C-alpha positions in Angstrom: -19.1 18.0 7.1 -18.0 14.7 5.6 -18.1 11.6 7.8 -14.5 10.3 7.7 -13.9 6.7 8.7 -11.4 6.5 11.6 -10.8 2.7 11.6 -11.3 -0.5 9.8 -11.2 -4.1 10.9 -10.0 -7.3 9.2 -11.1 -10.5 10.8 -11.3 -14.1 9.8 -14.5 -15.3 8.2 -16.9 -17.1 10.5 -16.4 -20.5 8.9 -12.7 -20.4 9.7 -13.1 -18.8 13.2 -15.5 -21.7 14.0 -12.9 -24.3 13.0 -9.8 -22.8 14.7 -10.2 -25.0 17.8 -10.2 -28.1 15.6 -7.0 -27.3 13.8 -3.8 -29.2 14.9 -1.7 -27.4 17.5 1.4 -28.3 15.6 2.2 -29.3 12.0 5.7 -30.8 11.7 7.2 -30.5 8.3 6.5 -28.2 5.3 4.3 -30.7 3.5 1.8 -31.0 6.4 1.8 -27.3 6.7 1.2 -26.6 3.0 -1.5 -29.3 2.9 -3.5 -27.3 5.5 -2.9 -24.1 3.6 -4.1 -25.5 0.3 -7.2 -27.0 2.0 -8.0 -23.6 3.6 -7.4 -21.8 0.3 -9.8 -24.1 -1.6 -12.5 -23.8 1.1 -12.1 -20.0 1.2 -13.1 -19.2 -2.4 -15.9 -21.7 -2.2 -17.3 -19.8 0.8 -17.3 -16.6 -1.3 -15.4 -14.3 1.0 -12.2 -14.0 -1.0 -9.8 -15.6 -3.4 -8.2 -19.0 -3.3 -5.4 -18.0 -1.0 -4.4 -19.0 2.5 -1.4 -18.6 4.8 -0.2 -19.7 8.2 2.6 -18.7 10.6 4.3 -21.6 12.3 7.3 -22.1 14.5 10.1 -23.3 12.2 11.5 -25.9 14.7 8.4 -27.3 16.3 5.7 -26.7 13.7 3.5 -25.0 16.3 0.6 -23.2 14.6 0.8 -19.5 15.6 -1.8 -18.0 13.2 -4.0 -18.7 10.2 -5.1 -16.4 7.5 -7.2 -16.5 4.3 -8.0 -13.8 1.7 -10.9 -11.7 3.0 -11.1 -9.0 0.3 -14.7 -9.7 -0.9 -16.0 -10.3 2.6 -14.6 -7.1 4.1 -14.4 -4.8 1.1 -10.8 -4.1 2.0 -8.4 -4.7 -0.9 -5.4 -5.2 1.4 -7.1 -8.2 3.1 -4.8 -10.8 1.6 -4.0 -14.1 3.3 -0.4 -13.2 4.1 -1.5 -9.9 5.7 -4.1 -11.7 7.8 -1.7 -14.4 9.0 1.1 -12.0 9.7 -1.1 -9.5 11.4 -2.9 -12.1 13.6 0.5 -13.5 14.6 1.7 -10.1 15.6 -1.5 -9.4 17.5 -1.2 -12.8 19.3 2.4 -12.5 20.2 2.2 -8.7 21.0 5.0 -7.6 18.6 5.5 -6.1 15.2 8.8 -8.1 14.8 8.0 -11.8 14.4 11.7 -12.6 14.4 12.7 -10.8 17.7 12.2 -13.8 20.0 10.9 -16.6 17.8 12.1 -18.5 14.7 8.9 -18.2 12.6 7.9 -19.2 9.1 5.2 -17.9 6.8 3.7 -20.7 4.7 1.6 -19.6 1.7 0.2 -21.3 -1.3 2.2 -19.2 -3.9 4.9 -16.6 -4.2 3.5 -13.4 -2.5 2.0 -10.7 -4.7 3.6 -7.3 -4.9 1.7 -6.1 -1.7 2.5 -9.2 0.3 6.1 -9.2 -0.8 6.6 -6.1 1.3 4.4 -7.2 4.2 6.3 -10.4 4.5 9.7 -8.8 4.2 9.0 -6.3 7.0 7.2 -8.7 9.3 10.3 -10.2 10.9 9.6 -13.8 9.8 12.8 -15.7 9.1 11.4 -18.3 6.7 9.0 -18.1 3.7 7.6 -21.4 2.4 5.7 -21.3 -0.9 3.9 -23.8 -3.0 5.3 -22.3 -6.2 6.3 -19.4 -8.3 5.6 -18.6 -11.9 2.9 -17.5 -14.4 0.6 -20.4 -13.6 -1.3 -18.6 -10.9 -2.2 -15.6 -13.0 -3.0 -17.8 -16.0 -5.3 -20.1 -14.1 -7.0 -17.5 -11.9 -6.8 -14.3 -14.0 -5.5 -12.4 -10.9 -3.0 -9.6 -11.4 -0.2 -10.2 -8.9 1.6 -6.9 -9.8 5.1 -6.1 -11.0 7.2 -8.5 -9.0 10.9 -8.4 -9.3 12.5 -11.4 -11.0 15.0 -11.9 -8.1 12.3 -11.8 -5.4 13.6 -14.9 -3.6 17.2 -13.7 -3.5 16.0 -10.3 -2.1 14.4 -12.2 0.8 17.6 -14.3 1.3 19.7 -11.1 1.3 17.7 -9.9 4.3 18.1 -13.2 6.2 14.8 -14.7 5.2 15.1 -18.3 4.0 12.9 -19.2 1.0 11.7 -22.7 0.4 9.8 -23.3 -2.9 7.7 -25.9 -4.6 6.1 -27.5 -1.6 2.9 -29.3 -2.7 3.0 -27.3 -5.9 0.6 -29.5 -7.9 -1.9 -29.5 -5.0 -1.9 -25.7 -5.1 -2.3 -25.6 -8.9 -5.3 -27.9 -8.6 -7.0 -25.3 -6.3 -6.3 -22.5 -8.8 -7.5 -24.5 -11.7 -10.8 -25.2 -9.9 -11.2 -21.6 -9.0 -10.4 -20.4 -12.6 -13.1 -22.8 -14.0 -15.7 -21.3 -11.6 -17.8 -18.1 -11.8 -16.1 -16.6 -8.7 -15.4 -12.9 -8.7 -11.8 -11.9 -9.8 -11.3 -8.6 -8.0 -8.5 -7.0 -10.0 -8.6 -3.2 -9.9 -11.1 -1.8 -12.4 -12.0 -5.4 -13.3 -9.0 -6.0 -15.5 -7.2 -9.3 -15.7 -3.5 -10.1 -15.3 -1.2 -8.4 -17.7 0.5 -10.8 -20.1 4.3 -10.6 -20.0 6.6 -11.3 -22.9 
């Protein structure tokens, strides 16, 4: 009789859990929020538990920090353990609801346009705002990650569903993190070890 797994757990790495109490309770303004995200993303890949990606959920009006997530794919062995999934799931667990827009005006702040997986996770989470450091081929070129077949009108698809998109917040800061990662020997965990697909 095969032994089927009946559950799996995604949790923040120990280094980040240990630092949660020292994080600011509120981060007013997108630049302050993204600066934290980029700092966490840079620390994350250097710790070895996942890629150079981080995300936070904040209250749009007050900047209150609701949750923090980093990529945990390598540390957990779970390919869906992306930073956005972590931040959104932890916010939902903390607030006790699958709909992050039901009673709060919340924003997801992440250090690049979501990949194809996190595109759906973000869209269905209930957040009303998405703040990204950038969009474009630079991430895949610098890191060799395959972000998947994203639609060209991804931002307008969010907007059509009532999710405001703010782009190019601390873009150069984010690119510096990706450049450092790409120059390292860190594991790039594309399926079957392949790199990003070049588009015409």
